[in-house]
C-alpha positions in Angstrom: 52.8 -23.6 57.4 51.9 -20.0 57.6 50.1 -18.4 54.7 52.8 -16.0 54.6 55.4 -18.6 53.8 52.7 -19.6 50.9 52.4 -16.6 49.4 55.8 -15.6 49.5 57.5 -19.5 48.2 60.3 -19.8 46.5 60.2 -21.5 43.3 61.4 -22.2 39.6 59.3 -19.6 37.7 59.4 -22.0 34.2 57.8 -24.9 36.1 55.6 -22.6 38.1 54.1 -20.8 34.8 53.5 -24.6 33.1 51.8 -25.6 36.4 49.6 -22.7 36.4 49.1 -22.6 32.6 48.5 -27.0 33.0 45.8 -26.0 36.2 44.1 -23.2 33.9 43.3 -25.2 31.2 41.9 -28.5 33.4 39.6 -25.8 35.0 38.5 -24.0 32.3 39.9 -20.2 34.1 43.4 -18.4 35.1 44.1 -19.2 38.7 43.6 -16.0 40.9 46.7 -16.4 43.3 46.1 -12.9 44.6 43.2 -13.3 46.7 43.7 -15.7 49.7 41.2 -17.2 53.0 42.5 -18.3 56.0 40.6 -19.6 59.2 42.6 -20.0 61.6 40.0 -20.6 64.3 40.9 -24.2 66.5 39.3 -27.3 65.8 36.6 -27.1 68.4 33.9 -24.5 66.8 30.8 -25.7 67.0 28.3 -26.6 64.0 26.1 -24.3 63.3 23.4 -26.9 64.3 24.1 -26.5 67.7 24.5 -22.7 67.9 21.7 -20.8 69.7 20.3 -18.5 66.8 18.8 -16.2 69.3 22.3 -15.7 71.0 24.1 -15.4 67.6 21.8 -12.5 66.3 21.5 -10.6 69.8 25.3 -10.7 69.8 25.5 -8.6 66.3 24.9 -5.9 68.3 28.0 -6.2 70.1 29.6 -6.0 66.6 32.5 -3.7 65.9 34.8 -2.5 63.1 37.9 -1.0 63.2 40.9 -0.2 60.7 44.6 -1.6 61.2 47.7 -0.2 60.2 48.3 -0.1 56.1 50.6 -1.5 53.9 52.3 0.1 51.2 53.2 -3.2 49.1 51.8 -6.6 49.2 51.4 -9.6 47.1 47.8 -9.7 47.2 44.5 -8.1 45.9 42.3 -9.2 48.9 42.3 -11.7 52.0 40.0 -12.8 54.3 41.1 -14.2 57.9 38.3 -15.9 60.0 39.7 -15.8 63.9 38.4 -17.1 67.1 38.5 -15.6 70.6 37.3 -14.8 73.9 37.6 -17.5 76.8 36.2 -20.4 74.8 36.9 -18.7 71.1 33.5 -18.4 71.2 33.9 -14.8 69.3 34.3 -14.6 65.5 36.9 -12.4 64.7 36.7 -11.3 60.4 39.3 -9.2 58.9 40.3 -8.1 55.1 42.9 -6.7 53.8 42.4 -5.4 50.2 44.5 -3.4 47.7 42.3 -0.5 47.6 42.6 -0.2 43.9 40.3 -2.8 43.7 38.0 -2.8 47.1 38.0 0.5 48.3 37.9 1.4 51.9 34.9 2.2 52.1 33.5 -1.1 50.8 35.7 -3.2 53.4 32.9 -2.6 56.3 29.9 -3.5 54.0 31.7 -6.1 52.8 32.2 -7.5 56.4 28.6 -7.0 57.5 27.6 -8.8 55.1 29.6 -11.9 56.0 28.6 -11.6 59.5 24.7 -11.5 58.1 25.8 -14.5 56.0 26.9 -16.1 58.9 24.2 -15.2 61.3 21.3 -16.5 58.6 23.5 -20.0 58.5 23.1 -20.5 61.8 18.9 -19.1 61.5 18.7 -21.2 59.0 20.8 -24.8 59.1 21.1 -26.2 56.2 19.6 -23.8 53.7 21.6 -23.7 50.6 23.9 -20.6 50.6 22.6 -19.6 47.0 19.1 -19.2 49.4 20.5 -17.7 52.2 22.3 -14.5 50.2 19.0 -13.9 48.1 16.9 -13.5 51.3 19.5 -10.9 53.1 18.8 -7.3 52.6 20.2 -5.7 49.8 20.6 -8.8 47.9 19.8 -7.1 45.1 22.1 -4.2 45.5 25.3 -4.1 43.2 28.2 -5.9 44.7 30.9 -4.9 42.3 33.8 -3.8 44.3 33.1 0.0 43.3 29.4 0.2 43.5 26.9 0.7 40.4 28.8 1.5 37.4 28.2 5.5 36.8 25.6 6.7 34.1 27.9 7.4 30.8 27.4 11.2 31.1 28.8 11.3 34.6 31.7 9.3 34.0 34.7 9.9 35.7 38.4 8.3 35.7 39.6 8.0 39.8 42.9 9.0 40.6 44.8 5.6 40.9 45.5 4.3 44.8 48.4 2.4 45.6 48.3 1.0 49.0 46.6 -1.9 50.2 44.2 -1.3 53.4 43.5 -3.1 56.2 39.9 -3.4 57.8 40.2 -4.5 61.6 38.0 -7.0 63.2 34.4 -7.8 63.8 33.9 -9.4 67.0 
């Protein structure tokens, strides 16, 4: 079943609300139902341990980014899709669709570059904990909030609201 069907499925609103409340109690936090991750690569993808780390690092020189058409309305705030393409599905495509009120357009490329750097680090150092990989990345101590560092109080301004999700293109 497609993610679109999951996102737009019909249900009894009262039962759904009760289910969410029970899940929130069990988890200790509210469920975020506007963020999605979809890995649509085939089952034949190689394990990180079997990848050629030097080849993966070299492939980053061919990384490209682009933008697809935006969508005026959508019931999501963040959607990361992982796909594969090429003759043997050897190339990875990452795409992000995000609500520009929550994640400004200019931060999407930074996010995708960060994910790419994390994936390359995972291939270069298989078995290393993700937290350690993240800490080793350039800019690991930088502010990663959606809009960047908080402005100084005297320089704070209220941005004009934006109401359109944006689509970032693919890495590949």
